[in-house]
py3Dmol code that shows the C-alpha trace and the ligand (Angstrom):
import py3Dmol

protein = """\
ATOM      1  CA  MET A   1      85.874 -42.747  31.263  1.00  0.00           C
ATOM      2  CA  SER A   2      84.565 -39.234  30.914  1.00  0.00           C
ATOM      3  CA  SER A   3      86.618 -36.054  30.882  1.00  0.00           C
ATOM      4  CA  ALA A   4      85.049 -35.385  34.235  1.00  0.00           C
ATOM      5  CA  GLY A   5      87.992 -37.360  35.719  1.00  0.00           C
ATOM      6  CA  ASP A   6      90.158 -34.305  34.996  1.00  0.00           C
ATOM      7  CA  PRO A   7      91.734 -33.459  38.317  1.00  0.00           C
ATOM      8  CA  GLY A   8      93.489 -30.437  37.027  1.00  0.00           C
ATOM      9  CA  ALA A   9      97.223 -29.796  37.019  1.00  0.00           C
ATOM     10  CA  GLY A  10      99.776 -32.500  37.783  1.00  0.00           C
ATOM     11  CA  ASP A  11     102.194 -34.948  36.405  1.00  0.00           C
ATOM     12  CA  ASP A  12      99.835 -37.745  36.730  1.00  0.00           C
ATOM     13  CA  PHE A  13      97.147 -36.053  34.776  1.00  0.00           C
ATOM     14  CA  GLN A  14      99.736 -35.216  32.005  1.00  0.00           C
ATOM     15  CA  ARG A  15     101.022 -38.699  31.849  1.00  0.00           C
ATOM     16  CA  TYR A  16      97.404 -39.875  31.540  1.00  0.00           C
ATOM     17  CA  LEU A  17      96.905 -37.620  28.613  1.00  0.00           C
ATOM     18  CA  ARG A  18     100.115 -38.811  27.005  1.00  0.00           C
ATOM     19  CA  ALA A  19      99.015 -42.418  27.773  1.00  0.00           C
ATOM     20  CA  LYS A  20      95.509 -42.046  26.298  1.00  0.00           C
ATOM     21  CA  ARG A  21      96.926 -40.867  23.023  1.00  0.00           C
ATOM     22  CA  THR A  22      97.129 -44.552  21.505  1.00  0.00           C
ATOM     23  CA  VAL A  23      93.667 -45.270  22.757  1.00  0.00           C
ATOM     24  CA  ASP A  24      92.233 -42.176  21.237  1.00  0.00           C
ATOM     25  CA  ASP A  25      94.069 -42.803  17.830  1.00  0.00           C
ATOM     26  CA  ARG A  26      92.622 -46.194  17.777  1.00  0.00           C
ATOM     27  CA  ALA A  27      89.048 -44.942  18.691  1.00  0.00           C
ATOM     28  CA  ILE A  28      88.839 -41.991  16.428  1.00  0.00           C
ATOM     29  CA  ASP A  29      86.131 -42.625  13.717  1.00  0.00           C
ATOM     30  CA  ARG A  30      87.806 -42.499  10.345  1.00  0.00           C
ATOM     31  CA  ARG A  31      84.558 -41.695   8.368  1.00  0.00           C
ATOM     32  CA  VAL A  32      83.982 -38.515  10.526  1.00  0.00           C
ATOM     33  CA  PHE A  33      87.575 -37.611  10.321  1.00  0.00           C
ATOM     34  CA  ASP A  34      87.620 -38.230   6.500  1.00  0.00           C
ATOM     35  CA  ARG A  35      84.542 -36.024   6.179  1.00  0.00           C
ATOM     36  CA  LEU A  36      86.373 -33.211   8.153  1.00  0.00           C
ATOM     37  CA  ARG A  37      89.548 -33.635   5.808  1.00  0.00           C
ATOM     38  CA  GLU A  38      87.144 -33.410   2.832  1.00  0.00           C
ATOM     39  CA  GLU A  39      85.522 -30.226   4.104  1.00  0.00           C
ATOM     40  CA  LEU A  40      89.080 -28.750   4.647  1.00  0.00           C
ATOM     41  CA  ALA A  41      90.473 -29.743   1.159  1.00  0.00           C
ATOM     42  CA  GLY A  42      91.337 -26.957  -1.081  1.00  0.00           C
ATOM     43  CA  ARG A  43      91.464 -24.311   1.673  1.00  0.00           C
ATOM     44  CA  GLU A  44      94.545 -22.182   1.770  1.00  0.00           C
ATOM     45  CA  SER A  45      94.355 -21.081   5.344  1.00  0.00           C
ATOM     46  CA  LEU A  46      92.554 -21.994   8.467  1.00  0.00           C
ATOM     47  CA  ARG A  47      92.036 -20.507  11.862  1.00  0.00           C
ATOM     48  CA  VAL A  48      91.374 -23.086  14.491  1.00  0.00           C
ATOM     49  CA  LEU A  49      90.257 -22.874  18.188  1.00  0.00           C
ATOM     50  CA  ASP A  50      90.831 -25.865  20.284  1.00  0.00           C
ATOM     51  CA  VAL A  51      89.030 -25.987  23.603  1.00  0.00           C
ATOM     52  CA  GLY A  52      90.111 -27.970  26.650  1.00  0.00           C
ATOM     53  CA  ALA A  53      93.199 -28.684  24.442  1.00  0.00           C
ATOM     54  CA  GLY A  54      95.394 -30.459  27.093  1.00  0.00           C
ATOM     55  CA  LEU A  55      98.633 -31.419  25.855  1.00  0.00           C
ATOM     56  CA  GLY A  56      97.540 -30.640  22.087  1.00  0.00           C
ATOM     57  CA  ALA A  57      96.430 -34.219  21.251  1.00  0.00           C
ATOM     58  CA  SER A  58      94.195 -33.093  18.408  1.00  0.00           C
ATOM     59  CA  LEU A  59      96.767 -30.679  16.747  1.00  0.00           C
ATOM     60  CA  ARG A  60      99.342 -33.480  16.903  1.00  0.00           C
ATOM     61  CA  ARG A  61      96.893 -35.940  15.092  1.00  0.00           C
ATOM     62  CA  PHE A  62      95.937 -33.220  12.548  1.00  0.00           C
ATOM     63  CA  LEU A  63      99.602 -32.794  11.598  1.00  0.00           C
ATOM     64  CA  ALA A  64     100.410 -36.656  11.657  1.00  0.00           C
ATOM     65  CA  ARG A  65      97.598 -37.106   9.274  1.00  0.00           C
ATOM     66  CA  ASP A  66      98.142 -34.216   6.961  1.00  0.00           C
ATOM     67  CA  ALA A  67      94.699 -32.884   7.465  1.00  0.00           C
ATOM     68  CA  LEU A  68      95.381 -29.144   7.541  1.00  0.00           C
ATOM     69  CA  PRO A  69      96.041 -26.586   4.891  1.00  0.00           C
ATOM     70  CA  ASP A  70      99.417 -24.766   4.389  1.00  0.00           C
ATOM     71  CA  ARG A  71      98.570 -21.783   6.462  1.00  0.00           C
ATOM     72  CA  VAL A  72      97.165 -22.292   9.893  1.00  0.00           C
ATOM     73  CA  GLU A  73      96.786 -20.392  13.067  1.00  0.00           C
ATOM     74  CA  TYR A  74      95.987 -22.774  15.823  1.00  0.00           C
ATOM     75  CA  VAL A  75      94.948 -21.680  19.255  1.00  0.00           C
ATOM     76  CA  LEU A  76      95.075 -24.202  22.162  1.00  0.00           C
ATOM     77  CA  VAL A  77      92.895 -23.127  25.091  1.00  0.00           C
ATOM     78  CA  ASP A  78      92.867 -24.730  28.533  1.00  0.00           C
ATOM     79  CA  ARG A  79      92.228 -23.537  32.018  1.00  0.00           C
ATOM     80  CA  ASP A  80      95.028 -25.736  33.504  1.00  0.00           C
ATOM     81  CA  GLY A  81      98.198 -23.511  33.302  1.00  0.00           C
ATOM     82  CA  ALA A  82     100.554 -26.552  34.175  1.00  0.00           C
ATOM     83  CA  THR A  83      99.186 -28.649  31.198  1.00  0.00           C
ATOM     84  CA  LEU A  84      99.200 -25.830  28.689  1.00  0.00           C
ATOM     85  CA  ALA A  85     102.907 -25.041  29.872  1.00  0.00           C
ATOM     86  CA  ALA A  86     103.688 -28.776  29.239  1.00  0.00           C
ATOM     87  CA  ALA A  87     102.101 -28.583  25.753  1.00  0.00           C
ATOM     88  CA  ARG A  88     104.188 -25.521  24.861  1.00  0.00           C
ATOM     89  CA  GLU A  89     107.336 -27.118  26.003  1.00  0.00           C
ATOM     90  CA  THR A  90     106.790 -30.381  24.370  1.00  0.00           C
ATOM     91  CA  LEU A  91     105.396 -29.099  21.038  1.00  0.00           C
ATOM     92  CA  PRO A  92     108.839 -28.626  19.191  1.00  0.00           C
ATOM     93  CA  ALA A  93     109.932 -32.160  19.927  1.00  0.00           C
ATOM     94  CA  ARG A  94     106.598 -33.721  19.199  1.00  0.00           C
ATOM     95  CA  ALA A  95     106.375 -31.657  15.834  1.00  0.00           C
ATOM     96  CA  GLY A  96     109.913 -32.505  15.155  1.00  0.00           C
ATOM     97  CA  GLU A  97     109.066 -36.201  15.043  1.00  0.00           C
ATOM     98  CA  LEU A  98     106.520 -35.308  12.175  1.00  0.00           C
ATOM     99  CA  GLY A  99     109.345 -33.405  10.238  1.00  0.00           C
ATOM    100  CA  TYR A 100     108.528 -29.877  11.403  1.00  0.00           C
ATOM    101  CA  GLU A 101     110.893 -27.376  12.480  1.00  0.00           C
ATOM    102  CA  ALA A 102     109.830 -25.376  15.518  1.00  0.00           C
ATOM    103  CA  SER A 103     110.783 -21.732  16.463  1.00  0.00           C
ATOM    104  CA  LYS A 104     109.318 -19.920  19.398  1.00  0.00           C
ATOM    105  CA  ASP A 105     108.271 -16.383  18.606  1.00  0.00           C
ATOM    106  CA  GLU A 106     108.887 -13.361  20.669  1.00  0.00           C
ATOM    107  CA  SER A 107     105.135 -12.608  21.314  1.00  0.00           C
ATOM    108  CA  PRO A 108     103.845 -12.253  24.940  1.00  0.00           C
ATOM    109  CA  ASP A 109     101.930 -15.427  24.702  1.00  0.00           C
ATOM    110  CA  GLY A 110     105.069 -17.332  23.803  1.00  0.00           C
ATOM    111  CA  GLY A 111     103.594 -18.783  20.497  1.00  0.00           C
ATOM    112  CA  VAL A 112     105.398 -21.459  18.310  1.00  0.00           C
ATOM    113  CA  LEU A 113     105.786 -21.484  14.562  1.00  0.00           C
ATOM    114  CA  LEU A 114     105.823 -24.824  12.906  1.00  0.00           C
ATOM    115  CA  SER A 115     107.444 -25.029   9.466  1.00  0.00           C
ATOM    116  CA  ARG A 116     107.681 -27.960   7.110  1.00  0.00           C
ATOM    117  CA  ASP A 117     108.104 -27.348   3.223  1.00  0.00           C
ATOM    118  CA  ASP A 118     105.410 -24.855   2.339  1.00  0.00           C
ATOM    119  CA  GLU A 119     103.527 -25.353   5.581  1.00  0.00           C
ATOM    120  CA  ARG A 120     103.297 -22.833   8.406  1.00  0.00           C
ATOM    121  CA  VAL A 121     101.374 -23.564  11.523  1.00  0.00           C
ATOM    122  CA  ARG A 122     101.427 -20.749  14.070  1.00  0.00           C
ATOM    123  CA  VAL A 123     100.365 -22.143  17.542  1.00  0.00           C
ATOM    124  CA  GLU A 124      99.053 -19.836  20.289  1.00  0.00           C
ATOM    125  CA  PHE A 125      98.485 -20.955  23.914  1.00  0.00           C
ATOM    126  CA  VAL A 126      95.806 -19.356  25.925  1.00  0.00           C
ATOM    127  CA  ARG A 127      95.180 -20.050  29.521  1.00  0.00           C
ATOM    128  CA  GLY A 128      91.611 -19.423  30.353  1.00  0.00           C
ATOM    129  CA  ASP A 129      87.858 -20.736  30.368  1.00  0.00           C
ATOM    130  CA  ALA A 130      86.804 -22.091  26.930  1.00  0.00           C
ATOM    131  CA  LEU A 131      83.440 -20.526  27.078  1.00  0.00           C
ATOM    132  CA  ALA A 132      84.761 -17.047  27.871  1.00  0.00           C
ATOM    133  CA  VAL A 133      87.463 -17.291  25.122  1.00  0.00           C
ATOM    134  CA  ALA A 134      85.128 -18.430  22.583  1.00  0.00           C
ATOM    135  CA  SER A 135      82.623 -15.819  23.366  1.00  0.00           C
ATOM    136  CA  ASP A 136      85.358 -13.090  23.175  1.00  0.00           C
ATOM    137  CA  ARG A 137      86.323 -14.037  19.853  1.00  0.00           C
ATOM    138  CA  GLU A 138      83.089 -13.970  18.166  1.00  0.00           C
ATOM    139  CA  ARG A 139      83.095 -15.284  14.492  1.00  0.00           C
ATOM    140  CA  GLU A 140      87.027 -15.339  14.254  1.00  0.00           C
ATOM    141  CA  TYR A 141      87.414 -18.993  13.611  1.00  0.00           C
ATOM    142  CA  ASP A 142      86.913 -21.553  10.829  1.00  0.00           C
ATOM    143  CA  LEU A 143      87.184 -24.605  12.819  1.00  0.00           C
ATOM    144  CA  LEU A 144      86.201 -25.286  16.600  1.00  0.00           C
ATOM    145  CA  VAL A 145      87.800 -28.511  18.112  1.00  0.00           C
ATOM    146  CA  GLY A 146      86.987 -29.978  21.494  1.00  0.00           C
ATOM    147  CA  GLN A 147      88.223 -33.534  22.138  1.00  0.00           C
ATOM    148  CA  ALA A 148      87.148 -35.317  25.313  1.00  0.00           C
ATOM    149  CA  PHE A 149      85.765 -32.126  26.504  1.00  0.00           C
ATOM    150  CA  LEU A 150      81.941 -31.606  25.998  1.00  0.00           C
ATOM    151  CA  ASP A 151      80.987 -33.652  29.159  1.00  0.00           C
ATOM    152  CA  LEU A 152      82.440 -30.815  31.072  1.00  0.00           C
ATOM    153  CA  VAL A 153      80.313 -28.085  29.716  1.00  0.00           C
ATOM    154  CA  ASP A 154      76.523 -27.358  29.983  1.00  0.00           C
ATOM    155  CA  PRO A 155      74.827 -28.229  26.889  1.00  0.00           C
ATOM    156  CA  ALA A 156      73.033 -24.809  27.221  1.00  0.00           C
ATOM    157  CA  ALA A 157      76.547 -23.214  26.730  1.00  0.00           C
ATOM    158  CA  LEU A 158      77.063 -24.970  23.288  1.00  0.00           C
ATOM    159  CA  SER A 159      75.791 -21.998  21.354  1.00  0.00           C
ATOM    160  CA  ASP A 160      78.272 -19.679  23.247  1.00  0.00           C
ATOM    161  CA  LEU A 161      81.161 -22.038  22.259  1.00  0.00           C
ATOM    162  CA  LEU A 162      79.991 -22.051  18.637  1.00  0.00           C
ATOM    163  CA  SER A 163      79.786 -18.175  18.545  1.00  0.00           C
ATOM    164  CA  CYS A 164      83.545 -18.226  17.815  1.00  0.00           C
ATOM    165  CA  LEU A 165      82.739 -19.648  14.433  1.00  0.00           C
ATOM    166  CA  ARG A 166      82.382 -17.583  11.168  1.00  0.00           C
ATOM    167  CA  ALA A 167      79.568 -18.442   8.943  1.00  0.00           C
ATOM    168  CA  GLY A 168      80.435 -21.631   7.162  1.00  0.00           C
ATOM    169  CA  GLY A 169      82.583 -22.644  10.174  1.00  0.00           C
ATOM    170  CA  LEU A 170      83.123 -26.285  11.177  1.00  0.00           C
ATOM    171  CA  TRP A 171      82.883 -27.823  14.639  1.00  0.00           C
ATOM    172  CA  TYR A 172      84.400 -31.269  15.634  1.00  0.00           C
ATOM    173  CA  PHE A 173      84.027 -32.775  18.976  1.00  0.00           C
ATOM    174  CA  PRO A 174      85.807 -36.190  18.861  1.00  0.00           C
ATOM    175  CA  ILE A 175      85.843 -38.655  21.867  1.00  0.00           C
ATOM    176  CA  THR A 176      82.772 -37.107  23.465  1.00  0.00           C
ATOM    177  CA  TYR A 177      81.658 -39.406  26.418  1.00  0.00           C
ATOM    178  CA  ASP A 178      78.216 -40.852  25.848  1.00  0.00           C
ATOM    179  CA  GLY A 179      77.315 -43.092  28.893  1.00  0.00           C
ATOM    180  CA  GLY A 180      79.216 -46.225  28.840  1.00  0.00           C
ATOM    181  CA  THR A 181      82.024 -47.503  31.342  1.00  0.00           C
ATOM    182  CA  ARG A 182      82.283 -51.220  31.069  1.00  0.00           C
ATOM    183  CA  PHE A 183      84.910 -53.824  32.250  1.00  0.00           C
ATOM    184  CA  ALA A 184      85.548 -57.496  31.558  1.00  0.00           C
ATOM    185  CA  PRO A 185      85.680 -59.889  33.124  1.00  0.00           C
ATOM    186  CA  ALA A 186      82.351 -58.991  34.869  1.00  0.00           C
ATOM    187  CA  HIS A 187      82.279 -58.018  38.546  1.00  0.00           C
ATOM    188  CA  PRO A 188      79.068 -58.160  40.629  1.00  0.00           C
ATOM    189  CA  LEU A 189      79.465 -54.417  41.504  1.00  0.00           C
ATOM    190  CA  ASP A 190      80.003 -53.220  37.855  1.00  0.00           C
ATOM    191  CA  ASP A 191      76.387 -52.029  37.299  1.00  0.00           C
ATOM    192  CA  ALA A 192      76.136 -50.083  40.618  1.00  0.00           C
ATOM    193  CA  VAL A 193      79.677 -48.635  39.948  1.00  0.00           C
ATOM    194  CA  GLU A 194      78.574 -47.263  36.537  1.00  0.00           C
ATOM    195  CA  ARG A 195      75.358 -45.880  37.792  1.00  0.00           C
ATOM    196  CA  ALA A 196      77.046 -44.253  40.721  1.00  0.00           C
ATOM    197  CA  TYR A 197      79.824 -42.911  38.459  1.00  0.00           C
ATOM    198  CA  HIS A 198      77.338 -41.370  36.067  1.00  0.00           C
ATOM    199  CA  ALA A 199      75.251 -39.868  38.971  1.00  0.00           C
ATOM    200  CA  HIS A 200      78.364 -38.234  40.081  1.00  0.00           C
ATOM    201  CA  MET A 201      79.007 -36.873  36.548  1.00  0.00           C
ATOM    202  CA  ASP A 202      75.369 -35.666  36.367  1.00  0.00           C
ATOM    203  CA  ALA A 203      75.202 -33.880  39.609  1.00  0.00           C
ATOM    204  CA  GLN A 204      76.578 -30.690  38.234  1.00  0.00           C
ATOM    205  CA  PRO A 205      75.025 -28.487  35.620  1.00  0.00           C
ATOM    206  CA  LYS A 206      77.144 -29.802  32.680  1.00  0.00           C
ATOM    207  CA  ALA A 207      76.353 -32.542  29.982  1.00  0.00           C
ATOM    208  CA  GLY A 208      77.962 -35.144  32.037  1.00  0.00           C
ATOM    209  CA  SER A 209      77.372 -38.912  31.146  1.00  0.00           C
ATOM    210  CA  ALA A 210      74.972 -38.223  28.073  1.00  0.00           C
ATOM    211  CA  ALA A 211      77.360 -35.537  26.592  1.00  0.00           C
ATOM    212  CA  GLY A 212      77.571 -37.059  23.115  1.00  0.00           C
ATOM    213  CA  ARG A 213      73.813 -37.587  22.411  1.00  0.00           C
ATOM    214  CA  ALA A 214      73.027 -34.297  24.215  1.00  0.00           C
ATOM    215  CA  VAL A 215      74.729 -32.427  21.324  1.00  0.00           C
ATOM    216  CA  PHE A 216      71.915 -33.289  18.895  1.00  0.00           C
ATOM    217  CA  GLY A 217      69.217 -31.404  21.089  1.00  0.00           C
ATOM    218  CA  ALA A 218      71.311 -28.590  22.309  1.00  0.00           C
ATOM    219  CA  LEU A 219      72.743 -27.147  18.852  1.00  0.00           C
ATOM    220  CA  PRO A 220      71.492 -23.675  17.954  1.00  0.00           C
ATOM    221  CA  ASP A 221      69.504 -23.123  14.791  1.00  0.00           C
ATOM    222  CA  ARG A 222      72.433 -21.928  12.857  1.00  0.00           C
ATOM    223  CA  ALA A 223      74.330 -25.466  13.335  1.00  0.00           C
ATOM    224  CA  ALA A 224      73.852 -28.712  11.622  1.00  0.00           C
ATOM    225  CA  VAL A 225      75.413 -32.001  11.963  1.00  0.00           C
ATOM    226  CA  LEU A 226      77.518 -33.360   9.061  1.00  0.00           C
ATOM    227  CA  ALA A 227      78.702 -36.602  10.457  1.00  0.00           C
ATOM    228  CA  ALA A 228      78.548 -38.648  13.662  1.00  0.00           C
ATOM    229  CA  ALA A 229      79.747 -42.013  14.769  1.00  0.00           C
ATOM    230  CA  GLY A 230      80.864 -44.079  17.757  1.00  0.00           C
ATOM    231  CA  SER A 231      84.381 -43.647  18.892  1.00  0.00           C
ATOM    232  CA  ASP A 232      84.654 -46.238  21.791  1.00  0.00           C
ATOM    233  CA  TRP A 233      87.885 -46.676  23.785  1.00  0.00           C
ATOM    234  CA  VAL A 234      88.687 -50.366  23.694  1.00  0.00           C
ATOM    235  CA  VAL A 235      91.610 -51.213  25.887  1.00  0.00           C
ATOM    236  CA  TYR A 236      92.466 -54.923  26.100  1.00  0.00           C
ATOM    237  CA  PRO A 237      95.464 -57.118  27.066  1.00  0.00           C
ATOM    238  CA  ARG A 238      97.901 -58.664  24.539  1.00  0.00           C
ATOM    239  CA  ASP A 239     100.187 -61.521  25.938  1.00  0.00           C
ATOM    240  CA  ARG A 240      99.170 -60.519  29.477  1.00  0.00           C
ATOM    241  CA  GLY A 241     100.138 -56.985  29.154  1.00  0.00           C
ATOM    242  CA  TYR A 242      99.121 -53.618  27.454  1.00  0.00           C
ATOM    243  CA  PRO A 243     100.852 -51.744  24.683  1.00  0.00           C
ATOM    244  CA  ASP A 244     102.556 -48.442  25.101  1.00  0.00           C
ATOM    245  CA  ASP A 245     101.528 -46.735  28.482  1.00  0.00           C
ATOM    246  CA  GLU A 246      97.960 -48.262  28.348  1.00  0.00           C
ATOM    247  CA  ALA A 247      98.396 -50.104  31.851  1.00  0.00           C
ATOM    248  CA  TYR A 248      98.899 -46.628  33.280  1.00  0.00           C
ATOM    249  CA  PHE A 249      95.878 -45.342  31.408  1.00  0.00           C
ATOM    250  CA  LEU A 250      93.790 -48.144  32.812  1.00  0.00           C
ATOM    251  CA  ARG A 251      95.094 -47.501  36.319  1.00  0.00           C
ATOM    252  CA  TYR A 252      94.256 -43.885  36.109  1.00  0.00           C
ATOM    253  CA  VAL A 253      90.706 -44.600  34.784  1.00  0.00           C
ATOM    254  CA  LEU A 254      90.051 -46.898  37.654  1.00  0.00           C
ATOM    255  CA  ASP A 255      91.167 -44.577  40.264  1.00  0.00           C
ATOM    256  CA  THR A 256      89.042 -41.728  38.737  1.00  0.00           C
ATOM    257  CA  VAL A 257      85.882 -44.004  38.515  1.00  0.00           C
ATOM    258  CA  ALA A 258      86.487 -45.254  42.075  1.00  0.00           C
ATOM    259  CA  GLY A 259      87.155 -41.760  43.385  1.00  0.00           C
ATOM    260  CA  ALA A 260      84.056 -40.285  41.800  1.00  0.00           C
ATOM    261  CA  VAL A 261      81.983 -43.247  43.111  1.00  0.00           C
ATOM    262  CA  GLY A 262      83.465 -42.976  46.598  1.00  0.00           C
ATOM    263  CA  GLU A 263      82.551 -39.197  46.724  1.00  0.00           C
ATOM    264  CA  ARG A 264      78.965 -40.003  45.539  1.00  0.00           C
ATOM    265  CA  ALA A 265      78.583 -42.844  48.172  1.00  0.00           C
ATOM    266  CA  THR A 266      79.382 -40.450  50.927  1.00  0.00           C
ATOM    267  CA  ASP A 267      77.291 -37.481  49.551  1.00  0.00           C
ATOM    268  CA  PRO A 268      74.350 -37.037  51.940  1.00  0.00           C
ATOM    269  CA  ASN A 269      72.350 -35.555  49.031  1.00  0.00           C
ATOM    270  CA  ALA A 270      72.893 -38.568  46.558  1.00  0.00           C
ATOM    271  CA  THR A 271      69.726 -40.661  46.950  1.00  0.00           C
ATOM    272  CA  ASP A 272      70.078 -42.082  43.279  1.00  0.00           C
ATOM    273  CA  GLY A 273      72.345 -43.792  41.043  1.00  0.00           C
ATOM    274  CA  GLY A 274      72.861 -46.850  43.159  1.00  0.00           C
ATOM    275  CA  ALA A 275      75.185 -45.162  45.426  1.00  0.00           C
ATOM    276  CA  ALA A 276      73.371 -46.533  48.420  1.00  0.00           C
ATOM    277  CA  ALA A 277      74.278 -50.015  47.418  1.00  0.00           C
ATOM    278  CA  LEU A 278      77.995 -49.275  47.403  1.00  0.00           C
ATOM    279  CA  ASP A 279      79.657 -49.424  50.795  1.00  0.00           C
ATOM    280  CA  PRO A 280      83.217 -48.386  51.001  1.00  0.00           C
ATOM    281  CA  ASP A 281      84.634 -51.814  51.587  1.00  0.00           C
ATOM    282  CA  ALA A 282      82.757 -53.235  48.582  1.00  0.00           C
ATOM    283  CA  LEU A 283      84.104 -50.446  46.540  1.00  0.00           C
ATOM    284  CA  ASP A 284      87.625 -50.840  47.870  1.00  0.00           C
ATOM    285  CA  ASP A 285      87.301 -54.579  46.797  1.00  0.00           C
ATOM    286  CA  TRP A 286      86.122 -53.729  43.407  1.00  0.00           C
ATOM    287  CA  LEU A 287      89.125 -51.354  42.828  1.00  0.00           C
ATOM    288  CA  ALA A 288      91.617 -53.868  44.346  1.00  0.00           C
ATOM    289  CA  THR A 289      90.234 -56.531  42.004  1.00  0.00           C
ATOM    290  CA  ARG A 290      90.283 -54.317  39.017  1.00  0.00           C
ATOM    291  CA  ARG A 291      93.954 -53.165  39.754  1.00  0.00           C
ATOM    292  CA  GLY A 292      94.989 -56.679  40.200  1.00  0.00           C
ATOM    293  CA  GLN A 293      93.544 -57.517  36.809  1.00  0.00           C
ATOM    294  CA  VAL A 294      95.573 -54.758  35.267  1.00  0.00           C
ATOM    295  CA  GLU A 295      98.695 -56.084  36.734  1.00  0.00           C
ATOM    296  CA  ALA A 296      98.067 -59.474  35.424  1.00  0.00           C
ATOM    297  CA  GLY A 297      97.110 -58.308  32.043  1.00  0.00           C
ATOM    298  CA  GLU A 298      93.570 -59.492  32.305  1.00  0.00           C
ATOM    299  CA  LEU A 299      91.287 -56.478  32.312  1.00  0.00           C
ATOM    300  CA  THR A 300      89.284 -55.312  29.288  1.00  0.00           C
ATOM    301  CA  TYR A 301      87.901 -51.698  29.272  1.00  0.00           C
ATOM    302  CA  VAL A 302      85.228 -50.224  26.933  1.00  0.00           C
ATOM    303  CA  ALA A 303      84.013 -46.603  27.068  1.00  0.00           C
ATOM    304  CA  HIS A 304      81.306 -45.505  24.838  1.00  0.00           C
ATOM    305  CA  GLN A 305      81.898 -42.139  23.021  1.00  0.00           C
ATOM    306  CA  LEU A 306      80.830 -40.215  20.035  1.00  0.00           C
ATOM    307  CA  ASP A 307      82.669 -38.146  17.413  1.00  0.00           C
ATOM    308  CA  LEU A 308      80.481 -35.211  16.114  1.00  0.00           C
ATOM    309  CA  LEU A 309      81.177 -32.999  13.127  1.00  0.00           C
ATOM    310  CA  GLY A 310      79.159 -30.035  11.905  1.00  0.00           C
ATOM    311  CA  ARG A 311      78.751 -26.702  10.384  1.00  0.00           C
ATOM    312  CA  VAL A 312      77.319 -23.300  11.234  1.00  0.00           C
ATOM    313  CA  GLU A 313      75.537 -21.139   8.805  1.00  0.00           C
TER     314      GLU A 313
END
"""
ligand_1 = """\
27
SAM
C 89.871 -34.862 29.369
S 90.955 -33.478 29.182
C 91.253 -33.545 27.374
C 92.470 -32.906 26.868
C 92.550 -33.045 25.350
N 91.593 -32.506 24.674
C 92.879 -34.533 24.959
O 91.904 -35.118 24.491
O 93.871 -35.064 25.100
C 89.983 -32.135 29.218
C 90.809 -30.811 29.387
O 89.889 -29.786 29.506
C 90.381 -28.763 30.245
N 89.245 -27.963 30.724
C 88.254 -28.392 31.483
N 87.179 -27.473 31.548
C 87.609 -26.382 30.889
C 87.307 -25.165 30.766
N 86.024 -24.738 31.048
N 87.844 -24.278 29.902
C 89.141 -24.589 29.435
N 89.675 -25.816 29.567
C 88.975 -26.625 30.230
C 91.172 -29.455 31.470
O 92.037 -28.717 32.017
C 91.650 -30.545 30.553
O 93.013 -30.218 30.070
"""
view = py3Dmol.view(width=600, height=400)
view.addModel(protein, "pdb")
view.setStyle({"model": 0}, {"cartoon": {"style": "trace"}})
view.addModel(ligand_1, "xyz")
view.setStyle({"model": 1}, {"stick": {}})
view.zoomTo()
view.show()
């Protein structure tokens, strides 16, 4: 599923973000991640801007994998205030599981300082539009992160996003949707559902269903790719069930896909994408079948995505 399934604030969305953590951690490409780790090795300090940060999944992974230097300023940006508030509330406990002590500072932004031995990670939370924040903070950061985010952004805006990086700064866009939403066992409507889902994503001026591969053509001259690889989500049953909260993750994905396809099917301007073939009853049947397969522990889901790492001059 693409990040286009982001309905904004709400407990369901936050539970979805929590549930996708185990799926993301399996999917993240280790070669690209290790290349990032190599690029960061030997640095004493780092300033990071994490756009569309959600509950802070990328920060958590960096901490869990000891990928950051000892002195870090880490800024989480999200336009959804409820999700950002939840990120701030839950950070101390989540970092505590990794051995960090957390103290909230007195600054107006309500930042959090994480300490573990010699490590100090100062986390700031900024509610706002990622492009506006990145443009306002020109050449201030060493690393720009955007996980499951680029499909929500017009590729033409990539150079605005990268403008927050200093010369030599790195950008890392893991879990970037790249046009594949597949299920097993097969259902006769699957191809039409995927086409209409992509058409729904592509109807607005944003990278949409081809976000991953679009990066290669949209990079400004000062940016180069250092590493790229697939990071597909693969969710499959074990013993007629799913690990952790992945059954919820699947239900959320199915509802998001069906919701988008349903909107597309009733859009009078939609003439492409196979939407015409999808009458509401058939779509309801597809969704009911897929939900039943989740309950029975029979559904497998694969989404094609890319991890992308690069540098700016
Ligand atoms: C699919 S979620 C990914 C969250 C997190 N990066 C993760 O992987 O768990 C996309 C997030 O981007 C945020 N978002 C979408 N468009 C945005 C924008 N223009 N500026 C800032 N945040 C945005 C949404 O509120 C949502 O939290």
